[in-house]
C-alpha positions in Angstrom: 5.7 -20.1 33.6 8.1 -17.7 35.2 7.3 -14.0 34.7 11.0 -13.2 34.0 12.9 -14.1 30.9 16.3 -15.6 31.6 18.0 -13.7 28.8 16.6 -10.3 29.8 19.5 -7.7 29.7 20.0 -5.5 32.7 18.5 -2.0 32.1 21.8 -0.3 32.2 23.2 -2.6 29.5 20.8 -1.4 26.8 21.8 1.9 25.2 19.4 4.8 24.7 20.7 5.6 21.1 18.8 4.7 17.9 19.4 1.2 16.6 18.2 -2.2 15.4 17.5 -5.2 17.6 17.2 -8.9 16.8 15.5 -11.7 18.8 17.1 -15.2 18.3 16.0 -18.7 19.3 18.1 -21.5 20.7 19.4 -22.5 17.2 20.5 -18.8 16.6 17.8 -18.3 14.0 16.6 -14.7 13.9 12.9 -14.6 15.0 12.3 -10.8 14.7 14.0 -7.7 13.6 12.9 -4.2 14.8 14.2 -0.7 14.9 13.9 1.9 17.7 14.6 5.6 18.2 15.6 4.6 21.8 16.6 1.0 22.2 16.3 0.9 26.0 12.7 2.3 25.9 11.7 0.0 23.0 13.1 -3.2 24.4 11.7 -2.6 27.9 8.2 -3.1 26.3 9.1 -6.7 25.4 10.4 -7.5 28.9 7.3 -6.3 30.8 5.4 -8.9 32.9 4.3 -11.7 30.5 0.7 -11.5 31.7 0.6 -7.9 30.4 2.0 -8.7 26.9 -0.1 -9.3 23.8 -0.5 -13.0 23.3 1.5 -13.1 20.1 4.3 -10.9 21.6 4.4 -13.2 24.6 4.8 -16.2 22.3 7.7 -14.5 20.4 9.7 -13.5 23.5 9.2 -16.9 25.2 10.4 -18.7 22.0 13.5 -16.5 21.8 16.5 -17.2 24.0 18.6 -14.1 23.3 18.3 -10.5 22.1 21.1 -8.4 20.5 21.2 -4.9 19.2 23.3 -2.6 17.0 23.4 1.1 17.5 23.4 3.6 14.6 23.7 7.3 14.2 20.2 8.3 13.1 16.7 6.9 12.7 17.2 6.9 8.9 20.2 4.6 9.3 18.1 2.4 11.6 15.4 2.1 8.8 18.1 1.1 6.3 19.7 -1.5 8.5 16.3 -2.9 9.6 15.3 -3.5 6.0 18.7 -5.0 5.1 18.4 -7.5 8.0 14.8 -8.4 7.2 15.8 -9.3 3.7 18.9 -11.2 4.9 17.3 -13.3 7.7 13.6 -13.5 6.7 12.4 -13.5 10.3 9.2 -15.5 10.8 7.7 -12.9 13.2 8.1 -10.0 10.9 5.4 -9.2 8.4 5.4 -11.4 5.3 4.4 -9.7 2.0 2.4 -11.7 -0.4 1.9 -10.0 -3.7 -1.2 -11.7 -5.2 0.1 -11.4 -8.7 2.9 -9.9 -10.8 2.1 -6.6 -12.5 2.9 -5.7 -16.1 5.0 -2.6 -16.8 5.7 -0.6 -19.9 9.5 -0.3 -20.2 11.7 1.8 -22.5 15.3 0.4 -22.7 17.2 3.8 -22.7 20.5 2.1 -22.3 20.3 0.5 -25.7 21.8 2.0 -28.8 18.3 2.3 -30.3 15.9 2.1 -27.3 12.7 0.1 -27.6 9.3 -0.1 -25.9 8.2 -3.5 -24.4 5.9 -5.1 -22.0 7.5 -6.8 -19.0 6.7 -8.1 -15.5 10.3 -7.7 -14.2 11.9 -4.4 -13.1 15.6 -5.4 -13.4 16.5 -4.3 -16.9 19.5 -2.1 -16.6 19.0 1.5 -17.7 15.3 1.0 -18.5 12.6 3.5 -17.6 9.4 1.9 -16.3 5.8 3.1 -16.4 3.1 1.4 -14.4 2.3 -1.0 -12.9 -0.8 -1.5 -15.0 -3.7 -3.6 -13.6 -3.9 -5.8 -16.8 -1.5 -6.7 -19.5 -3.9 -5.7 -22.2 -3.9 -2.1 -20.8 -0.1 -1.9 -21.5 -0.5 -3.2 -25.1 -3.3 -0.8 -25.7 -1.2 2.1 -24.4 1.8 1.1 -26.6 -0.5 0.8 -29.7 -1.8 4.3 -29.1 1.6 5.8 -28.4 3.2 4.3 -31.4 0.9 6.3 -33.6 2.3 9.4 -32.1 5.9 8.2 -31.5 6.7 5.3 -33.8 9.8 4.0 -31.8 11.4 0.6 -32.0 9.5 -2.4 -30.6 11.3 -5.3 -32.2 13.5 -7.5 -30.0 17.3 -7.3 -30.1 17.8 -10.3 -32.4 15.5 -8.9 -35.1 17.1 -5.5 -34.7 20.6 -6.8 -35.2 19.6 -9.0 -38.1 17.9 -6.0 -39.8 20.9 -3.7 -39.3 23.3 -6.3 -40.7 21.1 -7.2 -43.7 19.9 -3.7 -44.4 16.3 -5.0 -44.6 13.8 -3.4 -42.2 12.2 -5.6 -39.6 8.6 -6.6 -39.9 7.3 -3.7 -37.8 9.4 -1.3 -40.0 8.0 -2.8 -43.2 4.3 -2.2 -42.1 5.1 1.3 -40.9 4.7 0.6 -37.2 8.3 1.3 -36.4 10.6 4.1 -37.6 13.7 2.7 -35.8 17.1 3.0 -37.4 16.8 -0.4 -39.1 14.1 1.1 -41.3 16.6 3.4 -42.9 14.2 6.4 -42.5 15.8 7.8 -39.4 19.2 7.9 -37.8 20.2 6.8 -34.3 20.1 10.4 -33.0 16.7 11.2 -34.5 15.3 8.0 -33.2 16.5 8.8 -29.7 14.9 12.2 -29.9 11.6 10.5 -30.6 12.2 8.1 -27.7 12.9 11.1 -25.4 9.6 12.7 -26.4 7.8 9.3 -25.8 9.3 9.1 -22.3 8.6 12.7 -21.5 5.0 12.4 -22.4 4.5 9.1 -20.5 6.2 10.6 -17.5 4.2 13.7 -17.3 1.2 13.3 -19.6 1.4 17.1 -20.1 -0.9 18.6 -22.6 1.8 21.0 -23.7 3.0 18.5 -26.2 -0.5 18.1 -27.6 -0.8 21.9 -27.9 2.6 22.0 -29.7 1.6 19.3 -32.2 -1.7 21.1 -32.8 0.1 24.3 -33.6 2.4 22.4 -36.0 -0.6 20.9 -37.7 -2.2 24.3 -38.3 1.1 25.7 -39.6 1.6 22.8 -42.0 -2.0 23.2 -43.2 -1.5 26.9 -43.9 1.7 26.0 -45.8 -0.3 23.4 -47.8 2.0 20.7 -46.4 -0.9 18.4 -46.0 1.1 15.2 -45.4 2.8 16.7 -42.4 -0.5 18.2 -41.2 -2.1 14.7 -41.4 0.7 13.1 -39.4 0.4 15.8 -36.7 -3.4 15.3 -36.6 -3.0 11.5 -36.1 -0.4 12.2 -33.4 -2.7 14.6 -31.6 -5.6 12.1 -31.8 -3.5 9.2 -30.5 -2.2 11.3 -27.5 -5.7 12.5 -26.6 -6.8 8.8 -26.7 -4.0 8.0 -24.2 -5.1 10.7 -21.9 -8.7 9.6 -22.0 -7.7 6.1 -20.9 -6.3 7.5 -17.7 -8.9 8.6 -15.1 -8.5 12.2 -14.0 -8.7 12.3 -10.2 -6.6 15.4 -9.2 -5.3 18.6 -10.7 -2.9 18.4 -13.7 0.2 19.2 -11.7 -0.3 16.7 -8.9 2.1 13.7 -8.7 1.5 11.4 -5.7 1.6 7.8 -4.5 -1.5 7.0 -2.4 -1.6 4.1 0.0 -4.7 2.5 1.4 -4.6 -0.2 4.1 -7.3 -2.5 5.3 -6.3 -4.9 8.1 -7.6 -7.4 10.6 -5.8 -9.3 13.3 -4.2 -11.7 10.9 -3.5 -9.9 7.6 -3.5 -6.5 5.9 -4.3 -5.6 2.3 -2.5 -2.7 0.7 -3.6 -0.7 -2.4 -1.2 1.7 -4.1 -2.6 4.2 -6.5 0.1 5.8 -8.6 -1.1 9.3 -9.7 1.0 11.3 -12.2 -0.3 14.5 -13.7 -3.5 14.2 -11.8 -4.3 10.8 -13.5 -4.1 7.3 -12.1 -1.2 5.8 -14.0 -0.9 2.5 -12.2 -2.5 0.4 -9.5 -0.7 -2.2 -7.3 -2.0 -4.3 -4.5 -0.5 -6.9 -2.1 -1.3 -8.7 1.1 0.7 -8.7 4.4 0.6 -11.6 6.8 1.1 -10.4 10.4 2.7 -12.6 12.9 2.8 -10.0 15.7 0.3 -7.4 16.6 1.6 -4.4 14.7 0.8 -0.7 15.2 -0.2 1.2 12.1 3.1 3.0 12.3 5.1 -0.2 12.2 3.0 -1.5 9.3 3.5 1.7 7.3 7.3 1.4 7.7 7.2 -2.1 6.3 5.0 -1.0 3.4 7.2 1.9 2.5 10.3 -0.4 2.5 8.6 -2.9 0.3 7.1 -0.4 -2.2 10.3 1.5 -2.8 12.8 -1.3 -3.0 14.5 -1.8 -6.4 13.9 0.7 -9.2 10.8 2.3 -7.7 11.3 6.0 -7.0 9.0 7.8 -4.6 7.3 11.0 -5.8 7.5 14.3 -4.0 4.4 13.5 -2.0 3.0 10.3 -0.5 -0.5 10.1 0.9 -1.2 7.7 3.8 -4.2 6.9 5.9 -2.3 8.4 8.9 1.2 9.5 9.6 3.6 7.1 11.3 5.4 8.0 14.5 8.7 8.2 12.7 7.4 10.2 9.8 10.5 12.5 9.8 12.9 9.6 9.6 10.9 7.9 6.9 10.8 11.1 4.9 14.6 11.3 5.2 15.1 7.7 4.0 12.7 8.2 1.1 14.4 11.4 0.2 17.8 9.6 -0.1 16.2 7.2 -2.5 14.6 9.9 -4.6 17.5 12.4 -4.4 15.0 15.1 -3.5 12.7 16.0 -0.7 9.7 13.6 -0.1 6.7 14.6 2.0 4.4 12.3 3.8 0.8 13.6 4.3 -2.3 12.2 5.9 -5.5 12.8 3.8 -8.1 14.4 6.0 -10.4 16.2 3.5 -10.8 17.2 -0.1 -10.1 15.3 -3.3 -7.2 13.3 -1.9 -9.3 12.0 1.0 -12.0 11.1 -1.5 -9.5 9.1 -3.6 -8.3 7.4 -0.4 -11.8 6.2 0.2 -11.9 4.6 -3.2 -8.5 3.0 -2.6 -9.6 1.7 0.8 -12.7 0.1 -0.8 -10.3 -1.7 -3.2 -8.2 -2.8 -0.2 -11.3 -4.2 1.6 -12.2 -6.2 -1.5 -8.7 -7.5 -1.9 -8.5 -8.6 1.8 -11.8 -10.4 1.5 -10.8 -12.1 -1.8 -7.4 -13.2 -0.3 -9.1 -14.8 2.7 -11.8 -16.4 0.5 -9.3 -17.9 -2.0 -7.1 -19.2 0.8 -10.1 -20.8 2.5 -11.5 -22.3 -0.7 -8.2 -23.9 -1.9 -8.7 -27.7 -1.4 -5.2 -28.3 -0.2 -5.4 -25.4 2.2 -8.8 -26.5 3.5 -7.6 -30.1 4.1 -4.5 -28.8 6.0 -6.7 -26.4 8.0 -9.1 -29.2 9.1 -6.2 -31.5 10.0 -4.6 -28.7 12.1 -7.9 -28.0 13.8 -8.3 -31.6 14.7 -4.8 -31.7 16.2 -5.0 -28.4 18.0 -8.4 -29.1 19.6 -7.7 -32.8 20.4 -10.5 -34.1 18.2 -10.8 -37.8 17.2 -11.5 -36.8 13.6 -11.4 -33.7 11.4 -14.3 -31.2 11.9 -16.0 -31.9 8.5 -19.2 -30.1 9.8 -18.8 -26.9 11.9 -21.5 -24.6 13.3 -20.7 -21.1 14.6 -23.0 -18.9 16.7 -23.0 -15.2 17.3 -25.4 -12.9 19.2 -26.3 -9.3 18.0 -28.4 -6.6 19.7 -28.8 -2.9 20.0 -28.6 -1.7 23.6 -30.3 -4.9 24.8 -33.2 -4.7 22.3 -33.9 -6.7 19.1 -31.7 -9.5 20.3 -31.0 -12.0 17.6 -28.5 -14.8 17.0 -27.1 -16.6 14.0 -26.0 -20.0 13.2 -23.7 -20.6 10.1 -22.6 -23.9 8.8 -19.4 -24.9 7.1 -18.9 -28.4 5.6 -15.5 -29.5 4.4 -14.3 -26.0 5.1 -16.9 -24.3 2.8 -20.0 -22.4 3.8 -23.4 -24.1 3.4 -25.7 -21.1 3.2 -28.8 -23.2 2.6 -28.4 -24.4 6.2 -27.8 -21.1 7.9 -30.3 -20.3 10.7 -31.4 -17.2 12.5 -32.9 -17.0 16.0 -34.9 -14.3 17.8 -34.4 -14.0 21.6 -37.4 -12.2 23.3 -35.5 -11.2 26.4 -32.1 -11.9 28.0 -29.9 -10.6 30.7 -26.6 -10.6 28.6 -24.9 -12.2 25.7 -24.0 -15.4 27.6 -27.6 -15.9 28.6 -28.7 -15.3 25.0 -26.2 -17.8 23.7 -27.3 -20.4 26.3 -30.9 -20.0 25.3 -30.2 -20.3 21.6 -28.0 -23.4 22.0 -30.5 -25.0 24.2 -33.1 -24.7 21.5 -30.7 -25.8 18.8 -29.5 -28.8 20.7 -33.1 -29.9 21.4 -33.2 -30.9 17.7 -30.4 -33.4 18.2 -32.4 -35.4 20.7 -33.4 -39.0 19.8 -36.3 -39.6 17.5 -38.7 -40.5 20.4 -38.1 -37.2 22.2 -41.0 -34.9 22.6 -41.2 -31.1 22.0 -41.2 -30.7 25.8 -37.5 -30.2 25.5 -38.2 -26.7 24.3 -38.4 -23.9 26.9 -41.7 -23.3 28.6 -44.0 -20.8 26.8 -42.0 -21.0 23.5 -43.5 -21.0 20.1 -41.4 -22.0 17.1 -42.4 -20.2 13.9 -41.1 -21.3 10.5 -40.2 -19.0 7.7 -38.0 -19.0 4.5 -36.1 -15.6 4.3 -33.4 -15.0 1.8 -29.8 -14.2 2.7 -29.0 -10.6 1.7 -25.6 -11.8 0.5 -26.6 -15.1 -1.1 -29.9 -14.9 -3.0 -30.5 -18.6 -2.4 -33.2 -18.8 0.3 -32.4 -20.4 3.6 -34.4 -23.6 4.2 -35.5 -22.7 7.7 -35.5 -19.8 10.0 -36.2 -20.6 13.6 -37.5 -17.7 15.6 -38.4 -18.2 19.2 -40.7 -15.6 20.7 -42.3 -15.2 24.1 -46.0 -16.2 24.2 -47.1 -16.1 27.8 -50.4 -17.9 27.3 -49.0 -20.7 25.2 -48.6 -24.1 27.0 -45.2 -25.7 27.2 -44.0 -27.2 24.0 -46.7 -25.6 21.8 -45.7 -25.7 18.1 -47.4 -23.2 15.9 -47.0 -24.9 12.5 -49.3 -24.8 9.6 -48.0 -27.9 7.7 -46.5 -30.4 10.2 -45.3 -32.7 7.4 -43.3 -29.9 5.7 -41.8 -28.7 8.9 -41.0 -32.3 10.0 -38.8 -32.6 6.9 -37.1 -29.3 7.6 -36.6 -30.2 11.2 -35.0 -33.5 10.2 -32.5 -31.6 8.0 -31.9 -29.2 10.9 -30.9 -32.1 13.1 -27.5 -32.8 11.4 -25.0 -33.0 14.2 -21.8 -30.9 13.9 -18.4 -32.2 14.8 -17.3 -28.8 16.0 -19.4 -26.1 17.7 -17.9 -22.6 17.7 -19.1 -19.6 19.6 -18.0 -16.0 19.1 -16.3 -15.0 22.4 -14.0 -16.1 25.2 -14.3 -18.0 28.4 -17.7 -16.7 29.5 -19.4 -17.5 26.2 -17.7 -20.9 26.1 -18.9 -21.7 29.6 -22.5 -20.8 28.7 -22.3 -23.0 25.6 -20.8 -25.9 27.6 -23.7 -25.7 30.1 -26.3 -25.9 27.3 -24.4 -28.8 25.7 -24.1 -30.6 29.0 -27.8 -30.2 29.9 -28.9 -31.4 26.4 -27.2 -34.7 26.9 -25.9 -34.6 23.3 -22.4 -36.2 23.0 -19.7 -36.3 20.4 -19.5 -32.5 19.8 -16.3 -30.6 20.4 -16.9 -27.0 21.7 -14.6 -24.0 21.4 -14.8 -20.2 21.3 -12.7 -17.6 19.4 -11.9 -14.3 21.2 -11.8 -11.6 18.6 -9.2 -9.3 20.2 -6.4 -11.8 20.3 -7.8 -14.5 18.0 -7.4 -17.0 20.8 -9.2 -20.4 20.8 -10.8 -21.2 24.1 -11.9 -24.7 25.2 -14.2 -25.6 28.1 -12.6 -25.8 31.6 -9.3 -24.5 30.2 -7.3 -21.8 31.9 -5.1 -21.1 28.9 -6.2 -20.6 25.3 -5.0 -22.6 22.2 -2.8 -20.3 20.1 -2.8 -21.2 16.4 0.1 -19.9 14.3 -0.7 -16.5 12.9 -0.3 -17.5 9.2 -1.9 -20.9 9.6 -4.8 -22.0 7.3 -6.6 -23.3 10.4 -6.8 -19.9 12.0 -7.9 -18.3 8.7 -10.8 -20.9 8.5 -11.9 -20.3 12.1 -11.7 -16.5 11.6 -13.8 -16.7 8.4 -16.6 -18.8 9.9 -16.7 -16.4 12.9 -16.9 -13.3 10.6 -19.6 -15.0 8.6 -21.7 -15.6 11.7 -21.2 -12.0 12.8 -22.3 -10.7 9.4 -25.3 -13.0 9.3 -26.4 -12.0 12.8 -26.0 -8.2 12.4 -27.7 -8.2 9.0 -30.8 -9.9 10.6 -30.7 -7.5 13.6 -30.7 -4.5 11.3 -33.5 -5.8 9.2 -35.6 -6.4 12.4 -34.8 -2.9 13.6 -35.9 -1.4 10.4 -39.1 -3.4 10.4 -39.9 -2.3 13.9 -39.4 1.3 13.0 -41.6 1.0 10.0 -44.2 -0.8 12.1 -44.3 1.9 14.7 -44.8 4.7 12.2 -47.0 2.6 10.0 -49.6 2.5 12.7 -50.2 6.2 12.5 -53.2 7.1 10.2 -52.1 9.1 7.2 -48.5 7.9 7.1 -47.5 5.9 4.1 -44.1 4.6 3.0 -43.1 7.8 1.3 -43.9 10.1 4.2 -42.2 7.6 6.7 -39.1 7.8 4.5 -39.1 11.6 4.5 -39.6 11.8 8.3 -36.7 9.3 9.0 -34.4 11.1 6.5 -35.0 14.4 8.3 -34.9 13.3 11.9 -32.7 10.3 11.6 -34.5 8.0 14.1 -37.9 7.5 15.8 -36.4 8.6 19.1 -35.5 12.1 17.7 -38.9 12.2 16.0 -40.6 11.5 19.4 -38.7 14.4 21.0 -39.6 16.8 18.2 -42.3 19.5 18.6 -45.5 19.6 16.6 -44.3 22.7 14.8 -41.0 21.2 13.7 -42.8 18.1 12.4 -45.3 20.2 10.5 -42.4 22.0 8.7 -41.5 18.7 6.9 -42.7 18.6 3.3 -46.0 16.7 2.9 -46.8 16.8 6.7 -49.5 19.3 7.6 -50.5 20.6 11.0 -53.2 18.0 11.6 -51.0 15.1 10.7 -48.1 16.5 12.7 -50.4 16.7 15.7 -51.5 13.0 15.1 -47.8 11.9 14.9 -46.9 13.8 18.0 -49.8 12.4 20.0 -49.3 8.8 18.8 -45.6 8.7 19.6 -46.0 10.4 23.1 -48.9 8.1 24.0 
């Protein structure tokens, strides 16, 4: 492949003004739309040597056959034009927003002669005022029921309202006292609109001033012995207090913000929007972004802002973000034009807003995990993923059984490895395995050792245990997966025993282990390792030396999500939004989780074992010591006096701890 693109413009041809650019393919389809403060500087990044480009960017520029641009006056105009073109052309390499569900809103039709309150999932009603979005539809109905006790405005549909006005007979809601709209004959159009305005004002601000005013009116009516009016005011105050109690108080009463949290990986990003009005969370919205190119956080925030404030959504005076984008000033100007007032972007660093951002980020993490799990669990998506993997890797059949391996360690100590199994695209946690590696030079050596031991189980039935490494002892255990309470059938831990003869098997019940070993011998169609070319080469050597045939091998490099095959100079690039890549990524992430969980458990066990050998130290005192010093290494460096200062540790015990750890 030539390192120069035939359609690359000459440097002097590209202007240095702000603008928007478009990459097109041979059929003139728009592949990608982007904006830039300086078009020449931005486009030069795409025409750098191909070997230096990110893999996904390289795929986009080599797919394109032309690039064109349009200059504008300001960055704000560039933002507006970029969003217009993205909506018009729907470029495949721009981020694709996937809202996982439609959200219910509470709407008040202010454009009607007699406005009404209703629940809707659309935001296109002309002249309507929207409140929300709410996480569940029942939350909207509950809010309306409470608010109608304080502000009994119209809720009937237009057909019922017109029929009631023509016949002079109130609608059903009016007959049961739930609505005091004009059709009831108790109020006029103007008086009803005044009640609607109070409804909208309270929902918009949730200010306690109205409650205080109604409380004062209740007391005045009671003093005047107008007990019916006092009772109505009392019921209104009670209803409004109930509405306020339903909204979580997270900030001060005068704070109105929109807070965005983002959790992303190489393929997708989950966004959580917390709508805070009057210091209370008034609505929550979440959606997922599929990323075709490797985007910076600045570019991702631009797209999120454009999506969030398209249509009738109006930004508040302050928007809280995980970090400020590079074009924060231009983005503030664009949002200010939408809101017709100044809008400020801030990054939450500390305080109550930062604490709320942590909560929103946790929600985003859960949403991303749920999105990937649902996508991988869908039968049609799984079938398509397995077919795509078969085609991309050149397999004779679909990989119905896949095994993935990952190595975890802490500075070369406590080396462990994991094996996770997926069958028909779903995890089989009862067949997960964990390996202990006594010593190793690096990750590739660890991977080679683990796969050599694993592949020894796939030898013919007449094979002997001599296939195992010299001086190895296989111990059998049944630990539980911390995530899945179902116990794993077999944990294989290989430890170094210098005096043990080659092939020694330390097994209490050979019949039981034989059955487990037989189950452990199921051969995978596809063997996956976490890593790039070096890890794949180590796995290929183990596979070749084992003599086992019929297994396809590949590795996935985390940084670029590339699929590497043995003896290949170029990776296999799966489409960014493909179900196959999502499946491969999920099994790799599961192997990493399983390995690091076991590694941490062993590290904790080793720490407790070291301290547990000291006479006079029980679990409670060990916990106090580790809480204070943070690690055994820091405790080892501590003086006797500093150890003795800890609650429950006297001078004599401190001397014993110091002497034991320094021995």
